[in-house]
N, C-alpha and C positions, 0 to 999 in steps of 0.2 A: 498470414505469417504463423507457422506452427509454434505452439506453446511447448517449451522444453521443460519437462517435469521428470523428477525421479519417480518412475511409475512403481510405487509401492503402497500397499495399504497403510493407513494411519497406524502408528506404533502402538502395540500392546492394547488394542481395543479401547479406542478413545471414548467409547460410549459408557465406560465404567468410571465412576468418580475416583479421582486420584489427586495427587499433588501437582506441582509444577512440572510441565513437560518441556523439554528442549527439542526444537524442531530444526533440522538442518536446512540450509539454503537449498531451494529447489524441490523440497519434499512436499508431497501432498498431505495436508492435515486431515481433510475428509473429502469425500466425493459427493457430487450431486446425486440426490436420491437415496443416500444412505440414512440410517437412523443414528441418533447420537445426542450429545449434550451441547448446550451453548458454551462457548469458551471466551474467557477474558484474555485479550492479547496484552501481555505484560510488557513485551519489548519486541521490536522488529516490525517488518512490513509484510502484509499478506495480500495476495492478489485473489480476487473473487471472479470466477468465470461461470458462464452458463452455456450449455450445449444448445446449438441452434442448427437443426437439420444435419446433425452428425458432426458439426464443426464446433470447436471450443471458442467462444467469444468472450473477450474481456468485458467485465461488468462494473467492477468497482475496486477500490483499495480499502484496506483496514490498517490503521496505524495504532501505535501503542496507546492503550487506554480504551480501545474499542471492544465491543462484544461481537463475536462472530457466531453464526448458527443460532441466532435468537429465535428463528422460526420454529425451532424444536420445542420451545416453551408451550406451543399450542398443539403439541403432538404431531407436528408436520415433519416430513423428511427434510434433509438439507436441500435448500433451494439452489445452492451454488457449489462449485468445487473450490476449495480453499487451498492455496499453494503458498508456501513461504518464499518471498522474494529475497529475504535476508535471513540470517539466523534469528529464530524467534523463541520466545518463552510464552507458554500459555498455561492457564489453569482453569478448572471447571468453574462455571458461573451460574448462580441462581438469583432469581428476582429478590431483591432486598425487601424486607418487611417494614423496616423503620422508614419514617418520612424522609430522613436525610438521605437514605439509600435510594429512595424513589426519585428524589430530586437529582441525584447523580445520574440515574438512568435517563431522565429527561434531558439532561445536559449532553449525555452521550448521543442520544437520538438527534438532538438539534445539530450537534457537530457533524454527524453522519449526513444529514440533509445538506448542510453547507458544503461538505466535501463533494457530494453528488453534483452540486452546481459548479464547483471548482473543476471537476473532472470534465464537464461539458466544455468549459472555457479552454481547458488544456488541449482539447482536440480541434480547436479552431484557431485561425490566425497563422502568422508566419512561424517557421520552424524554431528560430531562436527564442521567440516569445513563448512558444509552447513548452520548450525545455526549461526556460526560466521559471514558468509557473509550476512545472512539475517539481523542480528543485525546492521552490518555496513551500509547496504542499508537503513534501517529504520531510522538510526541515521543521515543520510545525507552523508555517505561515506567520501570521501576526503574533502568535503566542511564543514564537521562538526568541524574541528579544533582539538586541542589536549586536550581541557578541558573536564572534566567529563560531560556527556550529559544525561539529563533526557529523558527517552524514554517511550512512551505509547505503551504497548504491546497488540498485537491482541490476540484473544482467541487461546488456544493451538491447537484446531482443525484447525483453519485457518493457523497457522504457519506450521502445518503438511501438509496441502494441498499445500502450497506454496513451501515447501522444498521437497515434494515428500516422506516424511518419516511418520512412524507411530507416533501417538501422544505420546506414551510412550517413543519413541526414542528421540523426541524433548525435552521432560521433562527431560530425563537423561542428554542431552547435556546442557540444561540450568543449571542444577544442577552442572555440571562440570565447567561451566563458573563461577558460584558462588564460587565453591570451590577454583578456581584459583584467585579469587579476581577481576575478569574482570567485573562482574555484581553484583549489589546489588539490591535485590527486595525492592520496596517501595509500599507495599500493593499488591493487586491482579492484578492491571492493569498497573503498571508502574515500571520502574527500573532505577537505576543510572548506567551508563555504563562508564568505563574508556576507552576513545577512544585510548589512547596510547597502553594500554595493549591489547585491542581488535584488533588493527591494527597489532601488533607485535606478537600476539599469534601464535605459531607454532603447528598445529594439527598433530597428528600421522597419518601415512599413512594407518594404520589398526586400527580398533576399535572393 
C-alpha cells in the first residue's frame, strides 16, 4: 500500500538548532539517510518508515514525549523516514547531563520498547481487535486514564498500513466502534474515545 506523503524536504534545515517547529499533517520531517539532529516530539503522532528494496515499509510510531532521530547522537545518519501523521510540534533534543534527565531518557526508551511490542500485537488477530488496540495505543494506553479522550486520527491509509489491514476493513472496524458507542467522530481528523468502553470491549474471535 503506497505511503502518501507531502514530498518536500524538511522545513528550514532541520539540522540546525532552533526553537519549536510546527509540522503539517502528511509532511516529511526528515528522510532516511539524511544527517541532522534528534528531535523531541512535543505533540502529535509520527510514523517511522524504512526503505526495503526500493519500497517504503512501516517500522514504528512515535507519540508525544518521544525522541526521534536519536541515532544521530552517535554521528549516524537518520535510520528512518519520519512523517507527521497528525499536526506535530517538535523541538531539538540533546542528551541531558543531570541524573534526573537521564532517568527521563531511560523511561522514554522503556516506553518505546513497550510500544514496539504493542505494534506487533496490533498486526495480529481479528480486524476489530487490531483497530481497538491501535486506538488504545494512540490514546496513551493505560496512561490515558478513564475519562473520554479526544484523539487525532491518522489517515485511513496509514491506519491500514499500521494494522496490516485493507483500508476498507479499517473503515468497517471504525464504524463498528461507533455503532457500539466506543468512538464518536468529531470531524474528519479527530474522534472522542470512551477509554472505559474501549478498554473493556470484547471483540469476537471471528469476523
